[in-house]
DSSP file (Angstrom, degrees, kcal/mol; ACC not computed):
  #  RESIDUE AA STRUCTURE BP1 BP2  ACC     N-H-->O    O-->H-N    N-H-->O    O-->H-N    TCO  KAPPA ALPHA  PHI   PSI    X-CA   Y-CA   Z-CA
    1    1 A A              0   0    0      0, 0.0     2,-0.7     0, 0.0    32,-0.1   0.000 360.0 360.0 360.0 143.5    0.0    0.0    0.0
    2    2 A N        -     0   0    0     30,-0.3     2,-0.6    31,-0.1    35,-0.4  -0.928 360.0-165.8-113.5 113.2    1.1    3.4   -0.7
    3    3 A F        -     0   0    0     -2,-0.7    31,-0.1    33,-0.1    30,-0.1  -0.860  17.2-138.4-102.8 117.6    0.2    5.9    2.0
    4    4 A T    >>  -     0   0    0     -2,-0.6     3,-1.4    26,-0.2     4,-1.0  -0.478  12.6-126.3 -78.8 144.7    0.6    9.4    0.8
    5    5 A P  H 3> S+     0   0    0      0, 0.0     4,-1.8     0, 0.0     5,-0.2   0.793 106.1  68.5 -58.7 -28.6    2.2   12.0    3.2
    6    6 A E  H 3> S+     0   0    0      1,-0.2     4,-0.8     2,-0.2    -3,-0.0   0.859  98.3  51.8 -62.0 -32.2   -0.8   14.4    2.8
    7    7 A L  H X> S+     0   0    0     -3,-1.4     4,-0.6     1,-0.2     3,-0.6   0.892 105.4  54.4 -69.6 -38.8   -2.9   11.8    4.7
    8    8 A W  H >< S+     0   0    0     -4,-1.0     3,-0.9     1,-0.2    -1,-0.2   0.904 108.0  49.9 -62.5 -38.8   -0.5   11.6    7.6
    9    9 A S  H 3< S+     0   0    0     -4,-1.8    -1,-0.2     1,-0.2    -2,-0.2   0.714 105.7  55.7 -76.8 -17.5   -0.6   15.4    8.1
   10   10 A K  H X< S-     0   0    0     -4,-0.8     3,-1.0    -3,-0.6    -1,-0.2   0.512  92.8-149.8 -91.1  -6.1   -4.3   15.6    8.1
   11   11 A G  T <<  -     0   0    0     -3,-0.9    -1,-0.3    -4,-0.6    -2,-0.0  -0.426  57.6 -33.6  70.3-145.8   -4.9   13.1   10.9
   12   12 A S  T 3  S+     0   0    0     -2,-0.1     2,-1.0     2,-0.0    -1,-0.2   0.300 106.5 104.2 -97.6  10.6   -8.2   11.2   10.8
   13   13 A D    <   +     0   0    0     -3,-1.0     3,-0.4     1,-0.1     4,-0.0  -0.801  37.0 166.5 -95.6 103.7  -10.4   13.9    9.3
   14   14 A F    >   +     0   0    0     -2,-1.0     3,-1.6     1,-0.2     4,-0.3   0.345  46.4 101.6 -98.5   6.6  -10.8   12.7    5.7
   15   15 A S  G >  S+     0   0    0      1,-0.3     3,-1.7     2,-0.2     4,-0.4   0.808  70.3  67.8 -62.2 -29.3  -13.7   15.0    4.8
   16   16 A Y  G >  S+     0   0    0     -3,-0.4     3,-0.9     1,-0.3    -1,-0.3   0.750  88.7  66.7 -64.0 -20.1  -11.3   17.4    3.0
   17   17 A L  G <  S+     0   0    0     -3,-1.6    -1,-0.3     1,-0.2    -2,-0.2   0.697  94.7  58.5 -68.7 -19.9  -10.8   14.6    0.3
   18   18 A L  G <  S+     0   0    0     -3,-1.7     2,-0.3    -4,-0.3    -1,-0.2   0.611  84.7  95.6 -88.0 -11.5  -14.4   15.1   -0.7
   19   19 A R  S X> S-     0   0    0     -3,-0.9     3,-1.6    -4,-0.4     4,-0.5  -0.631  73.7-136.1 -83.2 135.4  -14.1   18.8   -1.6
   20   20 A A  G >4 S+     0   0    0     -2,-0.3     3,-0.8     1,-0.3    -1,-0.1   0.819 102.2  60.6 -59.0 -33.4  -13.4   19.6   -5.2
   21   21 A E  G 34 S+     0   0    0      1,-0.2    -1,-0.3     2,-0.1    -4,-0.1   0.651  86.6  78.0 -73.1 -12.2  -10.8   22.2   -4.4
   22   22 A H  G <4 S+     0   0    0     -3,-1.6    -1,-0.2     1,-0.3    -2,-0.2   0.916 111.2  17.8 -60.3 -41.2   -8.7   19.5   -2.7
   23   23 A E    <<  +     0   0    0     -3,-0.8    -1,-0.3    -4,-0.5    -2,-0.1  -0.720  63.0 173.1-137.4  84.4   -7.5   18.2   -6.0
   24   24 A P  S    S+     0   0    0      0, 0.0     2,-0.4     0, 0.0    -1,-0.1   0.783  79.7  35.7 -64.6 -25.6   -7.9   20.6   -8.8
   25   25 A R  S    S-     0   0    0     -3,-0.1     2,-0.3     2,-0.0     0, 0.0  -0.968  94.6-109.9-125.7 146.1   -6.0   18.2  -11.1
   26   26 A Y        -     0   0    0     -2,-0.4     2,-0.5     4,-0.0    -3,-0.0  -0.579  28.4-165.6 -75.4 130.0   -6.1   14.4  -10.9
   27   27 A H     >  -     0   0    0     -2,-0.3     4,-2.6     1,-0.2     5,-0.2  -0.959   8.5-156.4-120.1 110.1   -2.8   12.9   -9.6
   28   28 A A  H  > S+     0   0    0     -2,-0.5     4,-2.3     1,-0.2     5,-0.2   0.894  91.3  46.9 -55.8 -47.9   -2.6    9.2  -10.3
   29   29 A F  H  > S+     0   0    0      2,-0.2     4,-2.3     1,-0.2    -1,-0.2   0.854 111.9  49.7 -66.7 -34.1   -0.2    8.3   -7.5
   30   30 A A  H  > S+     0   0    0     -3,-0.2     4,-2.4     2,-0.2    -1,-0.2   0.920 113.2  47.2 -67.5 -44.4   -2.0   10.3   -4.9
   31   31 A A  H  X S+     0   0    0     -4,-2.6     4,-1.8     2,-0.2    -2,-0.2   0.864 111.2  51.5 -65.2 -36.3   -5.3    8.6   -5.9
   32   32 A Y  H  X S+     0   0    0     -4,-2.3     4,-1.9    -5,-0.2   -30,-0.3   0.916 109.2  50.6 -64.1 -45.8   -3.6    5.3   -5.8
   33   33 A G  H  X S+     0   0    0     -4,-2.3     4,-2.1     1,-0.2    -2,-0.2   0.906 109.8  49.8 -59.6 -44.7   -2.3    6.0   -2.4
   34   34 A R  H  X S+     0   0    0     -4,-2.4     4,-2.2     1,-0.2    -1,-0.2   0.855 108.8  52.7 -60.6 -36.6   -5.7    7.0   -1.1
   35   35 A S  H  X S+     0   0    0     -4,-1.8     4,-2.0     2,-0.2    -1,-0.2   0.864 108.8  50.0 -71.7 -33.8   -7.3    3.8   -2.5
   36   36 A K  H  X S+     0   0    0     -4,-1.9     4,-1.9   -34,-0.3    -2,-0.2   0.900 111.1  48.2 -71.1 -39.0   -4.7    1.6   -0.7
   37   37 A L  H  X S+     0   0    0     -4,-2.1     4,-2.6   -35,-0.4     5,-0.2   0.920 110.9  51.7 -65.5 -40.3   -5.3    3.4    2.6
   38   38 A A  H  X S+     0   0    0     -4,-2.2     4,-2.8     1,-0.2    -2,-0.2   0.897 108.1  52.2 -61.8 -40.6   -9.1    2.9    2.0
   39   39 A N  H  X S+     0   0    0     -4,-2.0     4,-2.4     2,-0.2    -1,-0.2   0.923 111.6  46.7 -61.0 -43.6   -8.5   -0.8    1.4
   40   40 A L  H  X S+     0   0    0     -4,-1.9     4,-2.1     2,-0.2    -2,-0.2   0.931 112.6  48.4 -63.1 -47.3   -6.6   -1.1    4.7
   41   41 A L  H  X S+     0   0    0     -4,-2.6     4,-2.4     1,-0.2     5,-0.2   0.896 112.9  49.0 -63.8 -41.1   -9.2    0.8    6.6
   42   42 A F  H  X S+     0   0    0     -4,-2.8     4,-2.9    -5,-0.2     5,-0.3   0.929 108.7  52.1 -65.9 -41.0  -12.0   -1.3    5.1
   43   43 A A  H  X S+     0   0    0     -4,-2.4     4,-2.3     1,-0.2    80,-0.2   0.915 112.8  46.3 -59.3 -42.3  -10.3   -4.6    5.9
   44   44 A R  H  X S+     0   0    0     -4,-2.1     4,-1.9     2,-0.2    -1,-0.2   0.923 114.0  46.2 -67.4 -43.9   -9.8   -3.5    9.5
   45   45 A A  H  X S+     0   0    0     -4,-2.4     4,-1.7     2,-0.2    -2,-0.2   0.915 114.6  48.4 -64.9 -42.1  -13.4   -2.3    9.9
   46   46 A F  H  X S+     0   0    0     -4,-2.9     4,-1.8    -5,-0.2    -1,-0.2   0.914 107.7  55.3 -64.6 -42.4  -14.8   -5.5    8.3
   47   47 A A  H  < S+     0   0    0     -4,-2.3     4,-0.5    -5,-0.3    -1,-0.2   0.905 108.3  49.3 -58.7 -42.9  -12.6   -7.7   10.5
   48   48 A R  H >< S+     0   0    0     -4,-1.9     3,-0.5     1,-0.2    -1,-0.2   0.871 109.9  51.0 -64.8 -35.8  -14.0   -6.0   13.6
   49   49 A R  H 3< S+     0   0    0     -4,-1.7    -1,-0.2     1,-0.2    -2,-0.2   0.781 117.4  37.3 -75.3 -25.6  -17.6   -6.5   12.4
   50   50 A V  T ><>S+     0   0    0     -4,-1.8     3,-2.0    -3,-0.2     5,-0.7   0.277  81.0 139.7-108.8  12.1  -17.2  -10.2   11.6
   51   51 A R  T < 5S+     0   0    0     -3,-0.5     5,-0.1    -4,-0.5    -3,-0.1  -0.287  73.4  18.0 -56.8 136.2  -14.9  -11.2   14.5
   52   52 A G  T 3 5S+     0   0    0      3,-0.2    -1,-0.3     1,-0.1    -2,-0.0   0.504 101.0  95.5  82.8   2.9  -15.9  -14.5   16.0
   53   53 A K  T < 5S-     0   0    0     -3,-2.0    -2,-0.1     2,-0.3     3,-0.1   0.245 102.1-105.1-112.0  11.2  -17.9  -15.6   13.0
   54   54 A G  T   5S+     0   0    0      1,-0.3     2,-0.4    -4,-0.1    -3,-0.1   0.680  83.9 122.7  75.3  15.5  -15.2  -17.6   11.2
   55   55 A I      < -     0   0    0     -5,-0.7     2,-0.5    -8,-0.1    -2,-0.3  -0.946  45.2-160.6-113.1 133.8  -14.6  -14.8    8.6
   56   56 A Y        -     0   0    0     -2,-0.4     2,-0.5    -3,-0.1    66,-0.1  -0.959   7.5-175.0-120.2 127.4  -11.1  -13.3    8.3
   57   57 A S        +     0   0    0     -2,-0.5    66,-3.9   -14,-0.1    67,-0.3  -0.982  14.4 156.7-123.6 124.8  -10.3  -10.0    6.7
   58   58 A N        -     0   0    0     -2,-0.5     2,-0.3    64,-0.2    67,-0.2  -0.933  34.8-119.8-140.9 164.2   -6.9   -8.7    6.2
   59   59 A A  E     -a  125   0A   0     65,-3.1    67,-2.4    -2,-0.3     2,-0.4  -0.816  25.2-161.1-105.9 145.3   -5.1   -6.2    3.9
   60   60 A V  E     -a  126   0A   0     -2,-0.3    67,-0.2    65,-0.2     3,-0.1  -0.988  19.6-162.8-131.7 134.5   -2.3   -7.1    1.5
   61   61 A H        -     0   0    0     65,-3.1     3,-0.1    -2,-0.4    45,-0.1  -0.956  14.1-167.4-105.2 107.7    0.4   -5.2   -0.3
   62   62 A P        -     0   0    0      0, 0.0    67,-0.2     0, 0.0    44,-0.1   0.686  34.8-125.2 -70.9 -16.2    1.4   -7.7   -3.0
   63   63 A G        -     0   0    0     65,-0.1     2,-0.6     2,-0.1    34,-0.1  -0.395  52.1 -30.3  95.9 179.0    4.5   -5.7   -3.9
   64   64 A G        -     0   0    0     32,-0.1    34,-3.2    -2,-0.1     2,-0.4  -0.626  68.8-167.4 -72.1 118.3    5.5   -4.4   -7.3
   65   65 A I  B     -c   98   0B   0     -2,-0.6     2,-1.2    32,-0.2    34,-0.2  -0.898  25.7-121.4-111.8 135.7    4.2   -6.8   -9.9
   66   66 A M        +     0   0    0     32,-2.8     2,-0.2    -2,-0.4    37,-0.1  -0.646  60.4 135.3 -75.8  98.6    5.1   -6.9  -13.6
   67   67 A T  S >  S-     0   0    0     -2,-1.2     3,-1.0    32,-0.1     4,-0.1  -0.721  72.8 -91.0-130.1-176.9    1.7   -6.4  -15.2
   68   68 A N  T >  S+     0   0    0     -2,-0.2     3,-1.4     1,-0.2     4,-0.3   0.564 108.5  85.2 -74.7  -6.7    0.4   -4.2  -18.0
   69   69 A L  T >> S+     0   0    0      1,-0.3     3,-1.5     2,-0.2     4,-0.8   0.780  73.1  72.5 -61.4 -26.3   -0.4   -1.5  -15.5
   70   70 A Q  H <> S+     0   0    0     -3,-1.0     4,-2.6     1,-0.3    -1,-0.3   0.719  79.5  75.2 -65.3 -19.5    3.2   -0.2  -15.9
   71   71 A V  H <> S+     0   0    0     -3,-1.4     4,-2.5     1,-0.2    -1,-0.3   0.857  94.0  52.6 -61.3 -32.2    2.3    1.1  -19.4
   72   72 A H  H <> S+     0   0    0     -3,-1.5     4,-2.3    -4,-0.3    -1,-0.2   0.890 108.3  48.8 -70.5 -38.4    0.4    4.0  -17.7
   73   73 A V  H  X S+     0   0    0     -4,-0.8     4,-3.0     2,-0.2     5,-0.2   0.932 113.0  48.5 -64.0 -45.7    3.4    4.9  -15.6
   74   74 A V  H  X S+     0   0    0     -4,-2.6     4,-3.1     1,-0.2    -2,-0.2   0.935 111.1  49.3 -60.8 -46.5    5.6    4.8  -18.7
   75   75 A N  H  X S+     0   0    0     -4,-2.5     4,-1.1     2,-0.2    -1,-0.2   0.910 113.8  46.4 -63.3 -40.6    3.1    7.0  -20.6
   76   76 A D  H >X S+     0   0    0     -4,-2.3     3,-0.7     1,-0.2     4,-0.6   0.958 116.0  45.2 -63.5 -49.9    2.9    9.6  -17.7
   77   77 A F  H >X S+     0   0    0     -4,-3.0     4,-1.6     1,-0.2     3,-1.2   0.877 106.9  58.6 -62.0 -38.7    6.7    9.6  -17.3
   78   78 A A  H 3X S+     0   0    0     -4,-3.1     4,-1.6     1,-0.3    -1,-0.2   0.790  93.1  70.8 -64.7 -26.3    7.3    9.9  -21.1
   79   79 A G  H << S+     0   0    0     -4,-1.1    -1,-0.3    -3,-0.7    -2,-0.2   0.812 115.5  20.3 -60.3 -29.6    5.2   13.1  -21.1
   80   80 A F  H << S+     0   0    0     -3,-1.2    -1,-0.2    -4,-0.6    -2,-0.2   0.495 134.7  35.2-118.6  -5.2    7.9   15.0  -19.3
   81   81 A S  H  < S-     0   0    0     -4,-1.6     4,-0.3     1,-0.0    -3,-0.2   0.612 108.2-101.6-118.5 -19.1   11.1   12.9  -19.9
   82   82 A G     X  -     0   0    0     -4,-1.6     4,-2.1    -5,-0.4     5,-0.2   0.031  29.7 -93.1 104.0 143.0   10.7   11.6  -23.4
   83   83 A R  H  > S+     0   0    0      1,-0.2     4,-2.5     2,-0.2     5,-0.2   0.871 118.9  54.7 -59.8 -45.1    9.7    8.1  -24.5
   84   84 A S  H  > S+     0   0    0      1,-0.2     4,-2.0     2,-0.2    -1,-0.2   0.922 110.9  44.6 -60.0 -46.0   13.2    6.6  -24.8
   85   85 A L  H  > S+     0   0    0     -4,-0.3     4,-2.5     1,-0.2     5,-0.2   0.925 113.1  51.7 -63.9 -43.8   14.2    7.5  -21.2
   86   86 A A  H  X S+     0   0    0     -4,-2.1     4,-2.2     1,-0.2    -2,-0.2   0.897 111.0  47.0 -61.7 -39.5   10.8    6.2  -19.9
   87   87 A E  H  X S+     0   0    0     -4,-2.5     4,-2.3     2,-0.2    -1,-0.2   0.870 110.7  52.2 -70.9 -34.1   11.2    2.9  -21.7
   88   88 A A  H  X S+     0   0    0     -4,-2.0     4,-2.1    -5,-0.2    -2,-0.2   0.903 111.0  47.2 -67.0 -39.5   14.7    2.5  -20.5
   89   89 A I  H  X S+     0   0    0     -4,-2.5     4,-2.9     2,-0.2     5,-0.3   0.905 110.1  53.3 -65.5 -41.6   13.7    3.1  -16.9
   90   90 A Q  H  X S+     0   0    0     -4,-2.2     4,-2.9    -5,-0.2    -2,-0.2   0.923 108.3  51.0 -57.5 -45.2   10.8    0.6  -17.3
   91   91 A S  H  X S+     0   0    0     -4,-2.3     4,-0.9     1,-0.2    -1,-0.2   0.927 113.4  44.0 -57.3 -47.3   13.2   -2.0  -18.5
   92   92 A A  H >< S+     0   0    0     -4,-2.1     3,-0.6     1,-0.2     4,-0.3   0.913 117.1  44.3 -69.9 -41.5   15.5   -1.5  -15.6
   93   93 A V  H >X S+     0   0    0     -4,-2.9     3,-2.2     1,-0.2     4,-0.8   0.862 102.5  68.1 -69.1 -34.5   12.7   -1.4  -13.0
   94   94 A G  H >< S+     0   0    0     -4,-2.9     3,-0.6    -5,-0.3    -1,-0.2   0.812  92.2  60.4 -55.6 -30.2   11.0   -4.4  -14.6
   95   95 A R  T << S+     0   0    0     -4,-0.9    -1,-0.3    -3,-0.6    -2,-0.2   0.697 104.3  50.7 -72.3 -16.2   13.9   -6.6  -13.5
   96   96 A L  T <4 S+     0   0    0     -3,-2.2    -1,-0.2    -4,-0.3    -2,-0.2   0.588  92.2  96.3 -92.5 -12.8   13.0   -5.7   -9.9
   97   97 A L  S << S-     0   0    0     -4,-0.8   -32,-0.2    -3,-0.6     2,-0.2  -0.391  74.8-115.5 -80.3 154.8    9.4   -6.5  -10.1
   98   98 A L  B     -c   65   0B   0    -34,-3.2   -32,-2.8    -2,-0.1    -1,-0.1  -0.506  29.2-111.0 -82.1 154.2    7.7   -9.8   -9.0
   99   99 A S     >  -     0   0    0    -34,-0.2     4,-2.7    -2,-0.2     5,-0.2  -0.433  34.2-105.4 -76.5 162.5    6.0  -12.1  -11.4
  100  100 A P  H  > S+     0   0    0      0, 0.0     4,-0.9     0, 0.0    -1,-0.1   0.860 123.4  53.6 -56.6 -35.6    2.2  -12.4  -11.1
  101  101 A K  H  4 S+     0   0    0      2,-0.2     3,-0.5     1,-0.2     4,-0.4   0.900 110.2  46.0 -66.3 -42.0    2.7  -15.8   -9.5
  102  102 A Q  H >4 S+     0   0    0      1,-0.2     3,-1.4     2,-0.2    27,-0.4   0.908 109.5  56.6 -65.6 -40.9    5.1  -14.4   -6.9
  103  103 A G  H 3< S+     0   0    0     -4,-2.7     4,-0.4     1,-0.3     3,-0.3   0.712 100.6  57.8 -64.2 -20.5    2.7  -11.5   -6.3
  104  104 A A  T 3X S+     0   0    0     -4,-0.9     4,-2.6    -3,-0.5     5,-0.3   0.568  79.5  91.4 -86.2  -8.7   -0.1  -13.9   -5.5
  105  105 A V  H <> S+     0   0    0     -3,-1.4     4,-2.8    -4,-0.4     5,-0.2   0.914  86.4  46.6 -55.6 -51.1    1.7  -15.6   -2.6
  106  106 A S  H  > S+     0   0    0     -4,-0.4     4,-2.5    -3,-0.3    -1,-0.2   0.930 114.2  47.1 -61.6 -45.6    0.4  -13.2    0.2
  107  107 A Q  H  > S+     0   0    0     -4,-0.4     4,-1.9     1,-0.2    -1,-0.2   0.934 113.8  48.3 -58.6 -46.3   -3.2  -13.4   -1.0
  108  108 A L  H  X S+     0   0    0     -4,-2.6     4,-2.0     2,-0.2     5,-0.4   0.910 110.0  51.9 -64.2 -41.3   -3.1  -17.1   -1.3
  109  109 A F  H  X S+     0   0    0     -4,-2.8     4,-2.9    -5,-0.3     3,-0.5   0.976 112.5  44.8 -58.3 -53.6   -1.6  -17.5    2.1
  110  110 A L  H  < S+     0   0    0     -4,-2.5    -1,-0.2     1,-0.2    -2,-0.2   0.775 116.8  46.7 -63.7 -26.1   -4.3  -15.4    3.8
  111  111 A A  H  < S+     0   0    0     -4,-1.9    -1,-0.2    -5,-0.2    -2,-0.2   0.719 130.5  15.3 -84.0 -24.2   -7.1  -17.1    1.8
  112  112 A T  H  < S+     0   0    0     -4,-2.0    -2,-0.2    -3,-0.5    -3,-0.2   0.640  87.0 111.3-128.9 -16.6   -5.9  -20.7    2.4
  113  113 A A    >X  -     0   0    0     -4,-2.9     3,-1.2    -5,-0.4     4,-0.6  -0.439  57.8-142.5 -70.7 132.4   -3.3  -21.2    5.2
  114  114 A P  H 3> S+     0   0    0      0, 0.0     4,-2.7     0, 0.0     3,-0.4   0.775  96.7  72.0 -62.7 -25.9   -4.6  -23.0    8.3
  115  115 A E  H 3> S+     0   0    0      1,-0.2     4,-3.1     2,-0.2     6,-0.2   0.817  85.5  65.1 -58.2 -31.0   -2.5  -20.6   10.4
  116  116 A V  H <4>S+     0   0    0     -3,-1.2     5,-2.7    -7,-0.2    -1,-0.2   0.933 112.4  31.7 -61.9 -45.4   -4.8  -17.8    9.7
  117  117 A E  H ><5S+     0   0    0     -4,-0.6     3,-1.1    -3,-0.4    -2,-0.2   0.938 119.9  52.6 -74.6 -45.9   -7.7  -19.4   11.5
  118  118 A A  H 3<5S+     0   0    0     -4,-2.7    -2,-0.2     1,-0.3    -3,-0.2   0.855 118.6  36.1 -58.7 -36.9   -5.4  -21.2   14.1
  119  119 A Q  T 3<5S-     0   0    0     -4,-3.1    -1,-0.3    -5,-0.2    -2,-0.2   0.363 108.1-123.8 -97.7   2.4   -3.7  -17.9   15.0
  120  120 A N  T < 5 -     0   0    0     -3,-1.1     2,-0.8    -4,-0.2    -3,-0.2   0.937  39.3-175.8  55.0  52.3   -6.8  -15.8   14.7
  121  121 A I      < +     0   0    0     -5,-2.7     2,-0.3    -6,-0.2    -1,-0.2  -0.730  18.7 142.5 -86.4 109.6   -5.2  -13.5   12.1
  122  122 A H        +     0   0    0     -2,-0.8   -64,-0.2   -66,-0.1     3,-0.1  -0.994  54.3  18.3-147.3 149.8   -7.6  -10.7   11.3
  123  123 A G  S    S+     0   0    0    -66,-3.9   -65,-0.2    -2,-0.3     2,-0.2   0.726  90.5 132.2  65.3  22.6   -7.4   -7.0   10.5
  124  124 A Q        -     0   0    0    -67,-0.3   -65,-3.1   -81,-0.1     2,-0.5  -0.510  55.3-123.4-105.7 172.8   -3.7   -7.2    9.8
  125  125 A F  E     -aB  59 133A   0      8,-0.6     8,-2.5   -67,-0.2     2,-0.4  -0.969  24.4-168.3-119.5 126.0   -1.5   -5.9    7.0
  126  126 A Y  E     -aB  60 132A   0    -67,-2.4   -65,-3.1    -2,-0.5     3,-0.1  -0.913   3.0-159.1-118.0 143.3    0.7   -8.3    5.0
  127  127 A R  E >>  - B   0 131A   0      4,-3.2     4,-1.3    -2,-0.4     3,-0.7  -0.490  48.5 -41.4-107.1-178.8    3.5   -7.4    2.6
  128  128 A P  T 34 S+     0   0    0      0, 0.0     3,-0.3     0, 0.0    -1,-0.2  -0.054 124.5  21.7 -50.5 144.4    5.0   -9.4   -0.2
  129  129 A Q  T 34 S-     0   0    0    -27,-0.4   -26,-0.1   -67,-0.2   -25,-0.0   0.758 128.4 -71.8  67.3  31.4    5.7  -13.1    0.4
  130  130 A A  T <4 S+     0   0    0     -3,-0.7    -1,-0.2     1,-0.2   -70,-0.0   0.870  86.0 150.3  58.5  45.8    3.1  -13.3    3.2
  131  131 A R  E  <  -B  127   0A   0     -4,-1.3    -4,-3.2    -3,-0.3    -1,-0.2  -0.909  48.3-117.7-106.6 133.9    5.1  -11.4    5.8
  132  132 A P  E     -B  126   0A   0      0, 0.0     2,-0.4     0, 0.0    -6,-0.2  -0.334  30.4-158.3 -64.8 153.6    3.2   -9.4    8.4
  133  133 A Y  E     -B  125   0A   0     -8,-2.5    -8,-0.6    -6,-0.0     2,-0.1  -0.991  22.5-106.5-137.2 138.9    3.8   -5.7    8.3
  134  134 A S        -     0   0    0     -2,-0.4     3,-0.1     1,-0.1   -10,-0.0  -0.402  40.4-113.4 -61.8 137.2    3.3   -3.1   11.1
  135  135 A L        -     0   0    0     -2,-0.1    -1,-0.1     1,-0.1   -11,-0.0  -0.510  34.9-102.2 -72.3 142.5    0.3   -0.9   10.6
  136  136 A P    >   -     0   0    0      0, 0.0     3,-1.8     0, 0.0    -1,-0.1  -0.351  33.1-112.3 -61.9 147.9    0.9    2.7    9.9
  137  137 A G  T 3  S+     0   0    0      1,-0.3    -2,-0.1    -3,-0.1    -3,-0.0   0.760 114.3  62.6 -52.8 -30.6    0.3    4.9   13.0
  138  138 A L  T 3  S+     0   0    0      1,-0.1     2,-1.2     2,-0.0    -1,-0.3   0.789  84.1  83.6 -69.2 -26.2   -2.7    6.6   11.3
  139  139 A V    <   +     0   0    0     -3,-1.8     2,-0.3     3,-0.1    -1,-0.1  -0.660  64.0 146.4 -85.9  98.3   -4.6    3.3   11.1
  140  140 A T    >   -     0   0    0     -2,-1.2     3,-1.0     1,-0.0    -2,-0.0  -0.771  64.9-102.2-126.2 169.9   -6.1    2.9   14.6
  141  141 A E  T 3  S+     0   0    0     -2,-0.3    -2,-0.0     1,-0.2    -1,-0.0   0.799 115.3  68.9 -63.2 -27.8   -9.3    1.5   16.1
  142  142 A E  T 3         0   0    0      1,-0.3    -1,-0.2     0, 0.0    -3,-0.1   0.835 360.0 360.0 -64.6 -29.1  -10.7    5.1   16.3
  143  143 A L    <         0   0    0     -3,-1.0    -1,-0.3    -5,-0.1    -2,-0.2   0.525 360.0 360.0 -67.5 360.0  -10.9    5.3   12.6
């Protein structure tokens, strides 16, 4: 998940995000970051609501995955750096990304591993390769 610094500075009052003047221009990375924070908050709230019912809700950051989504990043970057440089950077970064199979490990673990139920894992945040991750300080029960 990508948590944008603007959210940390605003505390738990997210109403400013609903105002049109908040974002006069669309910023893909800021929107992506807000969507990831919303996923985490939803997973935690849902986990609280279904606690004790045999339903487990957790949030996952699968890591950087080599998918077709990178074409949008390349196109955005090419707009201000030039297509050749953008494609060279994509090629270099592509070597660091996980394959789709590797990226599915955390989701599959949380959906199928007996440890999830045995250890009562719910409302948690997992990073690539099914490793638990500390929740950001902003993500509290008060939200």
